[in-house]
VOGU-3710 file (C-alpha; in Angstrom, 3 decimals, decimal comma):
1> msekqykvra> 0,143/-0,012/0,444  1,555/3,099/-1,475  2,118/6,082/1,502  -0,414/8,757/1,683  0,646/12,264/0,556  0,212/13,971/3,525  0,479/12,706/6,960  -1,307/14,250/10,319  -1,480/13,311/13,932  -3,348/14,639/16,822
11> arcdhrasee> -2,751/13,223/20,703  -4,277/14,034/24,003  -2,812/16,813/26,004  -4,587/17,676/29,290  -4,426/21,740/29,412  -3,363/21,259/33,094  -0,194/19,095/31,853  3,368/20,341/33,079  5,810/22,249/30,012  7,506/19,092/29,936
21> evyqtlrrit> 4,716/16,860/28,935  3,501/19,239/26,727  6,941/18,910/24,709  6,887/15,306/24,995  3,351/15,584/23,143  4,735/17,551/20,737  7,753/15,410/20,304  5,247/11,969/19,442  3,141/13,821/17,334  6,234/15,212/15,526
31> dpltrsweki> 8,338/12,443/14,772  6,721/10,599/12,068  6,230/13,818/10,303  9,692/12,708/8,144  8,622/14,774/5,233  8,886/18,105/7,733  11,901/17,119/9,915  13,954/16,167/6,433  13,508/19,731/5,463  13,986/21,415/8,105
41> ekakkvvikf> 17,260/19,197/9,239  18,224/20,259/5,597  17,748/23,918/5,960  20,486/27,014/6,445  17,168/29,274/7,627  13,580/28,144/8,760  10,890/30,975/9,638  8,178/30,440/12,076  5,400/32,210/11,993  3,480/32,085/15,811
51> nmmklqkdiv> -0,171/33,035/16,523  0,941/35,031/19,522  0,760/38,749/18,638  -1,012/40,714/21,332  -0,510/43,385/23,223  0,781/41,923/26,579  -2,114/43,538/28,643  -4,535/42,279/26,274  -3,591/38,378/26,431  -6,547/36,447/28,009
61> yfegrrqelv> -5,828/33,621/29,754  -8,939/30,583/30,403  -8,354/27,831/32,076  -4,591/29,149/33,034  -3,522/29,053/29,387  -3,560/31,313/26,542  -7,010/31,689/25,374  -6,363/33,615/21,878  -2,717/33,206/21,199  -0,300/30,207/21,498
71> ddavcrsvlr> 0,143/29,037/25,225  3,382/29,873/26,186  4,481/26,181/26,928  3,915/25,245/23,075  5,562/28,036/21,939  8,535/26,992/23,851  8,705/23,297/23,317  8,273/24,314/19,687  11,591/25,892/19,475  13,126/23,134/21,760
81> llkehttakl> 12,445/20,758/19,021  13,302/22,511/16,235  16,895/23,641/17,962  16,878/19,706/18,487  16,853/18,976/14,709  18,654/21,470/13,417  21,240/23,817/13,713  19,701/26,298/11,284  19,210/29,640/11,818  15,846/30,530/13,378
91> vaadtngytp> 13,496/33,461/12,836  10,317/34,360/13,291  8,359/36,411/11,850  4,959/38,780/12,524  3,051/42,037/12,074  1,901/44,633/14,626  -1,655/45,823/14,209  -2,094/47,196/17,971  -0,143/50,294/17,767  -0,162/53,441/15,938
101> dgvatgniny> 3,219/53,053/14,674  2,745/49,494/13,922  6,410/48,652/14,985  6,647/45,154/16,979  9,989/46,594/19,029  8,825/46,411/22,351  5,422/44,380/21,824  6,799/41,287/21,569  5,013/39,515/24,000  7,343/35,967/23,053
111> epylkefgve> 10,107/37,780/23,130  11,586/36,157/25,859  11,389/32,493/24,408  12,951/33,704/21,382  16,161/35,226/23,000  16,031/31,902/25,012  16,262/29,560/22,113  18,458/32,157/20,426  15,752/33,144/17,564  15,940/36,191/15,788
121> fvdsnlppfs> 12,652/38,679/15,041  11,947/39,949/11,866  9,182/42,706/11,880  7,131/42,311/8,593  5,809/45,543/8,526  9,500/46,720/8,064  11,772/46,564/5,211  13,172/45,158/3,676  10,344/43,361/1,471  10,462/41,166/-1,709
131> tyrvpgggfm> 8,067/40,407/-4,432  6,925/36,817/-4,072  5,037/35,312/-7,368  2,307/32,780/-6,386  3,494/29,311/-7,394  1,356/28,296/-10,425  -0,780/30,986/-10,109  -2,608/32,932/-7,586  -6,098/32,702/-6,416  -6,496/36,149/-5,811
141> fdqyklsacf> -3,697/37,917/-6,860  -0,820/36,675/-9,000  1,939/38,369/-6,275  2,478/39,712/-2,912  4,550/41,639/-1,010  5,632/40,090/2,071  9,065/40,518/4,359  12,567/39,701/2,405  12,985/37,268/5,062  10,821/34,406/2,923
151> adadavvsva> 13,611/35,127/-0,270  16,296/32,667/1,380  14,240/30,556/3,658  14,256/26,893/3,260  11,350/25,945/5,372  8,708/27,432/7,166  6,743/26,568/10,088  2,956/27,756/11,224  2,284/27,212/14,949  -1,235/28,289/15,734
161> kmknhlfmgv> -4,165/28,392/17,961  -7,472/26,637/17,906  -10,591/29,090/17,386  -12,978/30,297/15,440  -13,027/32,725/13,146  -16,029/35,322/12,322  -14,878/36,022/8,325  -13,099/32,668/7,619  -15,241/30,038/10,014  -11,905/28,608/11,099
171> tlcmknlfgl> -8,321/30,171/12,188  -5,807/27,373/12,583  -2,413/27,267/10,495  -3,454/28,556/6,954  -5,207/31,813/8,297  -2,348/32,566/10,875  -0,267/32,954/7,976  -1,805/36,725/7,072  -0,043/38,309/9,882  2,930/37,977/7,546
181> tpmlmpegrv> 1,055/40,808/5,205  2,747/44,215/5,718  0,139/46,928/7,006  2,365/49,872/6,686  1,883/52,252/4,066  3,575/52,592/1,212  4,505/49,388/0,954  1,818/47,297/2,951  -1,445/47,541/2,336  -4,311/48,016/5,111
191> rtyfhhairl> -5,856/45,146/6,178  -9,097/45,555/4,458  -7,526/45,378/1,478  -7,232/41,597/2,075  -9,372/41,029/4,623  -12,095/41,829/2,391  -15,298/40,377/1,317  -14,924/37,174/-1,161  -10,788/37,585/-1,271  -9,542/36,654/1,742
201> syvlpdlgki> -10,614/33,289/1,462  -8,784/33,137/-2,068  -5,407/35,597/-0,293  -5,097/32,769/2,462  -4,370/30,212/-0,281  -2,037/32,128/-1,852  -0,120/32,964/1,116  -0,213/29,332/2,138  1,427/28,512/-1,638  3,832/31,199/-1,275
211> tnpclniida> 5,617/30,020/2,463  4,182/26,443/2,195  4,976/25,770/5,947  6,848/22,159/6,180  5,745/21,847/9,692  2,201/22,577/10,859  1,225/22,748/14,891  -2,288/23,794/16,570  -2,054/24,521/20,004  -5,777/22,940/21,104
221> ltgqwgrewg> -4,976/22,493/24,715  -7,406/25,123/24,700  -9,172/26,870/22,172  -11,964/29,757/21,492  -15,529/29,409/20,059  -17,569/32,243/18,049  -14,447/34,255/17,082  -10,728/34,583/16,684  -10,854/37,934/19,294  -13,067/37,868/22,369
231> gqgrvgdali> -14,703/34,745/22,194  -15,944/31,827/24,613  -12,990/29,943/25,891  -13,044/25,847/24,968  -11,168/23,168/26,981  -9,494/20,860/24,374  -7,242/19,047/25,800  -5,015/18,239/22,346  -2,002/18,621/20,396  -2,111/18,666/16,639
241> agdqitatda> 1,345/18,689/14,157  0,918/18,284/10,366  3,172/17,730/7,481  0,877/20,216/5,277  -1,202/23,064/5,794  -4,387/22,551/4,327  -4,575/18,672/5,377  -3,441/19,795/8,593  -5,893/22,535/9,146  -8,829/20,152/7,306
251> caatlmghdp> -8,136/17,600/10,438  -8,160/20,596/13,017  -11,563/21,688/11,622  -12,896/17,960/12,038  -11,579/17,566/15,549  -13,793/21,026/16,035  -16,891/19,470/14,904  -16,704/21,028/11,466  -16,696/19,285/7,762  -13,739/20,676/5,923
261> asdwptppfr> -15,129/20,205/3,005  -18,626/22,473/3,616  -18,922/25,778/2,289  -20,541/29,288/2,340  -23,037/29,580/3,800  -22,887/26,318/5,638  -21,386/27,128/9,646  -19,338/27,907/10,290  -17,641/29,457/6,952  -21,400/31,996/7,837
271> rdrnhllvaa> -19,643/35,005/5,859  -17,561/33,583/3,095  -15,989/30,666/1,493  -14,225/28,042/3,397  -10,324/29,041/2,301  -9,201/24,889/2,974  -11,887/24,071/0,331  -10,707/26,670/-2,097  -6,983/25,397/-1,747  -7,723/21,829/-2,197
281> qggfgtvdln> -10,106/22,917/-5,291  -7,033/24,537/-6,567  -4,368/21,498/-5,641  -2,923/22,656/-2,586  -3,550/20,074/-0,451  -6,709/17,940/0,603  -9,687/18,128/2,636  -10,475/14,844/2,084  -9,390/13,248/5,641  -9,177/9,902/3,179
291> eidfasevka> -6,399/11,104/1,445  -4,546/12,031/4,358  -2,657/9,318/6,659  -4,316/10,797/9,802  -3,879/9,462/13,040  -5,436/10,758/16,376  -5,902/9,776/20,281  -8,813/11,934/20,633  -12,196/12,176/18,775  -14,337/15,454/16,877
301> plaefnseem> -15,773/17,173/18,454  -13,084/17,946/21,690  -15,609/20,887/22,282  -18,277/23,068/21,057  -16,941/25,208/18,465  -19,022/27,748/16,258  -18,703/30,847/14,448  -20,846/33,651/15,987  -23,519/35,087/13,133  -22,969/38,621/12,745
311> dppaimatvr> -25,059/39,320/9,909  -28,342/37,557/8,509  -27,690/35,395/5,955  -29,173/37,448/2,802  -27,334/40,025/3,830  -23,714/38,884/4,002  -25,434/37,089/0,186  -25,687/40,348/-0,942  -22,626/41,784/0,109  -20,485/38,608/-1,258
321> qtaceqglly> -22,660/39,495/-4,505  -21,926/43,631/-4,557  -18,513/42,725/-3,621  -18,148/40,885/-7,080  -20,213/43,058/-9,094  -17,756/45,803/-7,834  -14,598/44,055/-9,038  -16,181/43,097/-12,147  -16,913/46,584/-12,730  -13,461/48,036/-11,938
331> rdrmkemvdr> -12,246/45,266/-14,596  -14,666/46,160/-17,476  -13,329/50,229/-16,851  -10,275/50,090/-16,113  -9,163/52,322/-18,546  -11,387/54,932/-17,405  -10,184/54,492/-13,689  -6,430/54,432/-14,575  -7,174/58,120/-16,640  -8,958/59,206/-13,317
341> yrgdfiymqd> -7,434/57,699/-10,290  -4,188/56,801/-11,729  -2,022/55,680/-8,564  -4,833/56,111/-6,117  -6,760/53,614/-3,811  -10,326/53,866/-4,703  -13,775/52,454/-2,685  -16,048/51,855/-4,817  -20,262/51,294/-3,694  -23,148/50,887/-5,946
351> gevvwngpdp> -20,878/51,101/-9,567  -19,677/54,499/-7,998  -16,182/55,826/-6,430  -17,037/56,952/-3,468  -14,110/57,548/-1,941  -10,239/57,908/-3,596  -6,365/58,993/-2,195  -3,167/57,504/-1,773  -3,844/56,453/1,720  -7,022/54,400/2,880
361> shlrshrefs> -5,516/53,664/6,416  -7,074/56,239/8,343  -10,725/55,298/7,317  -12,975/53,995/9,802  -13,877/50,432/8,745  -16,114/49,008/6,107  -18,669/48,869/8,286  -18,800/51,618/9,784  -17,764/53,917/6,174  -20,947/52,029/4,468
371> gkkpgsalwl> -23,402/54,460/6,051  -26,714/53,270/5,489  -25,738/50,186/2,788  -24,827/47,466/5,340  -25,467/44,923/2,404  -23,891/47,352/-0,382  -20,596/46,158/-0,308  -17,008/48,296/-0,793  -14,865/47,705/-2,806  -11,028/48,573/-2,091
381> klvdpeereg> -8,499/48,428/-5,169  -5,244/50,287/-6,164  -5,070/51,760/-9,163  -2,100/50,596/-11,242  -1,829/50,686/-14,666  0,347/47,609/-14,796  -1,970/45,901/-12,560  1,094/44,391/-11,540  -0,802/42,478/-8,243  -2,389/40,886/-10,976
391> erfrtyeecl> -5,681/40,446/-9,640  -7,918/37,469/-10,794  -10,793/39,014/-11,708  -12,395/35,635/-12,813  -12,445/34,759/-9,483  -15,628/37,398/-9,100  -17,088/35,842/-11,552  -16,896/32,015/-10,301  -18,180/33,383/-6,950  -21,112/34,852/-8,757
401> agmpa> -22,067/31,925/-10,618  -21,852/29,981/-7,737  -24,606/32,025/-5,525  -27,498/30,597/-5,411  -30,646/32,444/-7,125
//
C-alpha cells in the first residue's frame, strides 16, 4: 500500500499538563512527520510564524492557558524541538497591528522565549521586502509583497491556536499566515485590502502556496468559540501536527466538529467561502480525510465550536454579490479608472467611486464607512495602470456563478 501524500497526528494532552508533558506530546506527534523533519534538518534558515502577536496587557487566559494565542508552553516546546532537529538559523516573523506606528519592537510578548532559544525576530511590517509570485498562479492575486526574510528561507513553520473566526469560520495554521502581510503604507496594504469580502478566502491559500509551511502545529490545549478575538474559551486537551497546511487544518477543523469540505453559507463558514476548500479545489492540499494519513488519540468534537452570526445570511449574500459586481465593474472600466485615479486607492460602492486617495489607512472600518448601505459592499482597489498585483477577476465571476439565485 503506497504512502499517502499528507500526514497528520493528533494526541491528547491535558490543558493542565506540565511544559515537559507538552513537549513530550509534541515530540510524539511530530516524530512521524519525516517529510517535515527532512526539510528542516537540511535547512540553513527556518522561518516560524507563531499566532502570538498581541499587546501584553491584552492577553486573555482561560483555565491557566492563553485563550486566543499559542500558549507559552507550546511556543517553548516547539522551539526546543526545532533546536534539537536543526542547526539552521531560526527566524520568527510577524506584524503588529495593535499600535499606531505598527512597529513590533517592544510589543513582542513572546520575545523572552525567542531570546532564550537564539531566535531572531523579523518585523514583517518593515523593509526590506521582496515580491513573491504565487507558484502556479494565484487564487486571488499573482504576486504579493512580503518580508524579504522568506526569500532565502529553506523551510517555514506555522504554529497556530484552535479558534473560530468571524469571517473565515476557523483560524488555524493557514489563517495564521495572514499575520505576515505588511500593512504599513506605502509598501504594504491596509488589512481591509485583503481582509475583504470574497478576497480573503483566496488570499489565504495564496499565502499558503508562497510560504508552503512544512511543519504545522495547532495548540488545542485550550481554544476559542465564536470569533478570533473576544470569544468564549474552550478546553480542547489536544495537540495537532501535520506536514501540509491544508491537510493539517482540515483534520483540526474536523476535530472542532466542522466539515472541512463544507462551504459558505454552511456554519462555521457564515460570511465567506471556506479557504481550506478553495485551496484543495485548486490542488493545494486536501480536505478529504481519506487522502490523509491521519491518526488521532482524540475524537471530534473536542469541544463546542462554532462561529458567531454577525449578519443575517441574506445580508452576507448581498455583500458577497455586490463585492463581486464592483470588482468586475472595475475590470470593465479599468481604462477610465486609470485615467481618473492613477496611483490612488479607490473605494467602489454601487458602481461609483465613493472615495479615492493615496492612503486608505485612516478610514474607519468597512461597516462604519458603508453608512446606510450595510448590504452593499465597499470594494477597495489600488489603481495601478500595470496591474502588477495581477488580481484574478475571474474569481469574482466564479463566485457570482456559484451563488444561489
